[in-house]
N, C-alpha and C positions, 0 to 999 in steps of 0.2 A: 504493500500500500504506500509506504514511504517513497519507494522508487517511482511510483506513478506520478506523485505530486512533484517530485524533483525534476522529472522529465518535462512536466508542464511548466514549471517555474523557469526552466532554462530558456524557453522561448518567450515567456512572459516578461523577462527582463529587457527584451529588445523593444525600444520605444514604439517604432512603427508597427510591429506585430501586436503589441498591447493595444494600441489605438484602434487598429482595424478589426481585431478580434472582438473588442468591446462594441464597436459600431455594428458588426455583424450580429451580435447578440441583441442589440437594441432593435434592429430591423425585425428579427425573429419575435421578440417580445411584442412589438407593435402589431405583427401579424396575428399572434395569438389573442391579443387584446381586441383588435378590430373584428376578427372572425366570430368570437363569442358574442360581442356586442351586436353585430349585424344579425346573427342567428336569433338573438333575443328580440330584436326589432321585428323580424319577420314573424316570429311566433306571436308577438303581441298584436300584430296586425290582424290576426285571425284568418290569414289567407290560406292556411292549410299546409300539408306536407309538400305539395308540389311547388309551392313558393319557396320553401326551404331548399328543395332539390335544385331549383333554378339558381338560387344564390350560391350553392356549393359548386355548380357548374361554372358560374362566373368567376369563382375563385380558382378552380382547378384547370379549366381549359386553356387559359393564356400560356401556361408553361408548356403545354403540348403544342399549341398552334404556333408559338414563336421560337421553337427550339432551333429552327434554321437561321432566322434573322438575328436572334439573340446571340448565338455563338459567333455568327459572322461579325456582328458589331464588336464583340469582345476581342476578337483577333485583328480588328482593323483600327480601332481608335484607342486613344489614351484612356487608361482605366479611371483616372481621376475625372475626366470629362463625362464618361458614361455613368459613374456612380453619383456624381453631383446632379446630373441632369435627371436621371431616372428617379432618384429619391426626392427631388424637388417636385416632380409631377405626382409622385405617390403621396407626399405630404399634402399637396394642394387638394388631391382627390379625397383624402381622409378628412380634411377640414371641410370640404363641401358636404361630405356625408354627415358631418355634425350639424349642418345647417338644414339640409333638405332631407326630410324624413319619409316622404312618400316612396312607395315601392319602386316605381319606374326609375326615378333618379337614383335610388339606392342601388339598383342593378347596374345602371350605366356607370356610376362613379366607382362602384366596386370593380367593375370590369377594367376601368381606366387604371385604378390603383394596382390591380394585379398584373395588368399588361406592363406597367412601368417596372414593377418588381421583377417580373419575368425577364425583361430585357436587361436588367442589371445583374441578375442572379449569377450567370456564369463568371462574371468578373471576380466575385468574392473568392471563388475557389481557384481560378487561374492565377490570381495574384499571390496566393499563399507562398509558393516556392521563392518568390522574389523578396519576401519580407525578412527571411532569416537564412536564405540559402537552401539549395536543393537537399542538402544533407539533413535539414531539419523539417522537411515536408511532413513526415509522419507525425511529429510532435505538434506541428501547427494544425494539421487536420484534426488530431485528437482533441486539442483544446477547443477548436472552433465547434466541433460536434458536441463536445461536453457542455459548452456554454449555451448552445442552441437547445440542448435537451433540458436545460434549466429555464431558459428564457421563454420558450413556448408555453409550458404549463403555468409559469409565473404570470405571463400576460393574460392567459385565459382566466386564471383565478382572480387577478386584479379586476378584470372586466366585470365579473359578477358582483364584486363589492362596490365598484364605482357606479355601475348602472343602477344598483339598488339604492345607493345613498345620494348620488348626484346626477344621475340620468345618463342616457345614451350619448348625448352631445358632448358631455365632459369626457366620457371614456374615449370617444373618437378624437377629440382634441388632444388628449394625452398621447394617443397613438400617432397623430400627426406630428406632435412635438418630438417624439422619439425618432421619427423619420427625419425631421429637420436636423437634429443633433447628429444622427448617423450620416446624413448627406453633407454636413459641414466638415466632418472628420477627415475625409481625403484631402482637404485643402491644407491640413496641418501635418500631413504625412509626406515625408520626403520620397519614399519608395513609390514608384509608379511602374506599371506594365505598359510599355510603349512598343507596339509592333514595329519591327525593323522594315518590313515590306508591306505595302498597302495591299491587303487582300480584298478581292472583289466581294461586294455584298450579295448575298444569295438568300432566297426564301427557303430553299430546300437544303437539308444538311448532307449534301452529297459527299463533300470532302471528309466530314466527320465519320460518316458511315464507312467510307472507303478506308479510313485510318483504322477504325475499330476492327473492320474485317481482316485487316492484315496483322492485327496484334495477337490473335489466337486466344490467350488466356483472358484478357479483358473483354473480348468479344463474347466469349462463352458466359462470363459473369453477367454481362448486360442482357444477353438473351434469357438467362435464368431469372432475371429480376422480375419480369412481368408475371409469370406463373407463381413465383414465390410470394410476391407482394399480394397477389390476388388471394392466395391460400391463407396468408397470415392476417391480412387486414380485413378479409371478408367477415371475420367474427367480431369486429369492433361493434357492430350493431346488435350482436347476439350476447355480448359479454354481460350487459346489465341484467338480462334474463337469467343467465347462469348464476351470477353472483346473488341477485336479489331473490329470485323465485326458487331456484333449485337448491342453492347452498344456504339460503335463509339469512344472508348478511344484511346489515343495516345500511342506510345511505352513507353514513360516515365510513363504514368498512369498504364500501364500493370506492369511495374517494381515496382511501388508504391504499387500495390495490393500484390505483393510478400513480400514487406517490412512490410506491415500491418499484414500479416499472421505470419511473423517471430517474430514481436514484441508481438503479441498475444500469440504465443507459449512459449516465454520466461516468460510472466506473468502467463500463465497457469501452467507451470512447477514449478514456485516459489510458486504459490498458493497450489500446492500439498504438499509442505513441511510444510505449515501452518496447514494442516489437521492432527492433532495429534491423534484424536480418531479413532482407528482401525475399530470400528463398523460402522463408517460413510463412510469409503473409498470405499467400493463396491457400495453402492447406488449412491454416487457422481460420481463414474466412469461410471456407466450405464447412469446417467443423462447427463454427459458430452459427451458420445458417441451419445446419442439421439440428443443432441443440435448440435453437429457437423454435423450430417446428416440433421437436420432441416434447418440449415443455408445454406446447399448446395441446398435444395429446394428453399429457399428464393433467393439465387443467380440466380437460373434459371428463376425466375419471376421478378427479379429486374428491376424497370422501368428506372434506369439510373446508371451511374458509381458510384456516391456517395453512393447510397444504397449498391451496390456491394462491395465497399471498406469497409464500416462499417461491413458488414457481414464477410468479410475476417478477420477482427480483432477479431470478436466474434468466428469464427470458429477456429482461431489460439489459442485463450485462451482455448476453450473447448477441442481441440485436444491435446494441450500441457498438460493440466490437466489430461486427460484420459491416455495419454502415461506414464506419471510419476507414476500415481496411480496404473496402471497395474503392473509395475515393483515392486512397494512397496508391493502390495498384494502377488505377487508371491514369493518375498524374505521372507515375513512374514510367508507364509504357507509351504515353502520348508525347509526341514532339512538342516543344514549347509553342511553336507557331500555330498549333491546332488545338491547344488545350481549351480555349474558350468554346470552340465548336463542339468538341467531344463532351465536355461537361454539360453543355446545353442539351445534347441528345440524351445523355444518361438521365438527366433530370426529367426530360420529357417522357422518356420510356417509363421511368419509375412512377411518374404522376399518372400515366395511362393505366398502369396496373391499379393504382389507388382508385381511379374513377370506376373501373370495372368492378373492383371489390365493393365499392359503395353501392353500386347498382344491385349486385348479387346479395349483399349482406342482409338486406331486409327480409328476403324470402327464406333464408336458411333456418331461422328459428321456427318458421311455420312448417316448412317441408320436413326438416330433420329433428327439430328440437335442439335445445342448447348443447347438451352433452355430445350428441352424435355430430353436430356441426363442428365442434372443437376437435373431436377425434378425426373426423374425415378430412378437414382442411389441414390439420397438423400432419396427417399421414401423407397428403399430397405435397406438402412443403418438404418433408423429409425425402420423398421420392425425387423432387426437383433438385435438391442438394446432391443426392447420389448420382443422378444423371449428369449434373454439371461437373462433378468430380471425374466421372468417366470420360466426358467430352474433353475436359482439360488435360487429362492424362494422355489421351490420344493425340491432342493437339501438340503437346510437348514432345511426344514420341516422333511425330511427323517432322517437327522442326529440327529434331536431332539427327534424322536420317541422312541429310546431305553431308553433315559434318562427319558422320561415321563413314559414309561412302568415300569422302575425300581423303580421310585418314587412311 
């Protein structure tokens, strides 16, 4: 445990890294704060579940639809220009949401805020190796993921308190203020990612897909993301029924399960920074994915809430570790000039899986029941991890064949 925090503190001492990691956490906190606030607004409107679904689509679709142009912008323009511009638009849209409360303006301004965030998103990750050097990329990713794991639920929790005590407008103005602070931060950071050659702007992520296809290991991991995310996240809508109805837990205990998962995610992300041997990252990633899915099966057969709670902690550690390591592997294997485009594609692919999982999740409890839903999706997640391990092993073997033949 001590070693985990020592690795994190080694990059935290670097001024530019400290500023940008903090700014990234503020953006994530603003997202959690605004998401819960807007969901509460739609619920209070009485428009029904379809209105909430439309809001979630406004939040999710921009990352998918802009993965071509967002990555292209990241690899063409100065990182400072992109971050300041996109966060300024995002802050303005959030401020507008604080003023206009009708559903139509809410949807439009949410779409604008999320589009701005999606266009700036690849820059945060592509900039990391520049902040402290390539050799510290793993530590930077682990700290960034750890801070985000804290910031998202913190923002969501703050939203409930602020909306109840001071109203939706105040909550959204706080989110806008966090975006303003994050947007000003790059102006005080000396490190910038400035592409050497002007890359052409493209709407389709052709270059990124071509790069991933040639990477082998990273390509398999990205392909495995969609079915794995669908399997793991599809039970998000079912979890409350398992915890409250089947296990008989209280509302406070349901919240405690989320806290346990969040604590685990932070520890897992920090553990990724301590894994300095590149050769061990892929096997550990696959093991962490399999463990995440296995704990989901365990949750489905848990005899009581205490066992479920412990498995939430284990699942959080495994998922936090896997998430951070996947980013590190992709950054390691991707040429610097293509990192923005590849990161944008990976984020778009991951979000696609989340959208499908959201659509499927609601019917799982009805069709299967909570326990069977957890066991089935967890089993599918484990199968995905095993197939990914097999595909990576074959890919590595094929890559080694020319070298053996030459020798």
